[in-house]
N, C-alpha and C positions, 0 to 999 in steps of 0.2 A: 503494500497500499504505501501509494506516493504522499507527501506532503510539498504544497507549493512554497515556494521559497524565489527572494531575490537573487541575481544572479550578478556577480562583479568579478572584478581583474582583485590582484594585489596590488595596484595605486591607487584605486578607489577605494580599496577595504582599510589601507594606512591612513588616506587624509580622512576620512572618517569616524575611523575610530576612536573612542573616548572612552568616559566609565562607564555612561550608559549604553554607549552600543559598540557591540564587538563580535563583526563580522566574523565568521567560522570556517576554516578552511578546509575544504571538501577534500578527503583524501584517497577517494576510489572511485573507480565508475568512470561515465561518461567525461564529466566534468570535474576529473580530479585538477587538484593543485587552484581550482578555481575559490569564492569564498561567496557565502551564503547566508542574507539575513532573512527573518519572518516580516511578510509583508505588513505585519502589523505595527511596525516601526513606524510606517508611515500616519498613523493614526495619533501618534505619542507625542505630547506638544514639545517635549525636552529636544525633540529631533527636525525641529520647522527651520532651521537654519541651512538644512543638509536634505531638505523632503525634496527640492527639487531634480538633485541630484536623481534619488534612489526612486521616483516615480515613473524613471526614463531606463529604468533599469528591468532587462526581460526577467519574467517571473518563467519559472521549472518546477517541472514536478521530480522531486526525487526520494527513495525509498530511503530513510535514515541508516537502516541497517549497512545499504549497502554503502555509501557513502561515508558514514562513519563507521565501519567494521570494529569491533571491539578488539584491541588488541591485550596480548599475556606478554 
């Protein structure tokens, strides 16, 4: 089962990262190496300054189990 996430590259992920906004690197699968955020951040007023950048990002459906496999 997939979840819808905003997909971005490392440059944007680093530019917008902050104490309440932490894009997560995708560890495996077709989008390995990219970063993802929940679209819920678009409704959070704490992120109003970066909302214009976030609104233009592609939305993808990912399986969390495939994108972030557990490591031992």
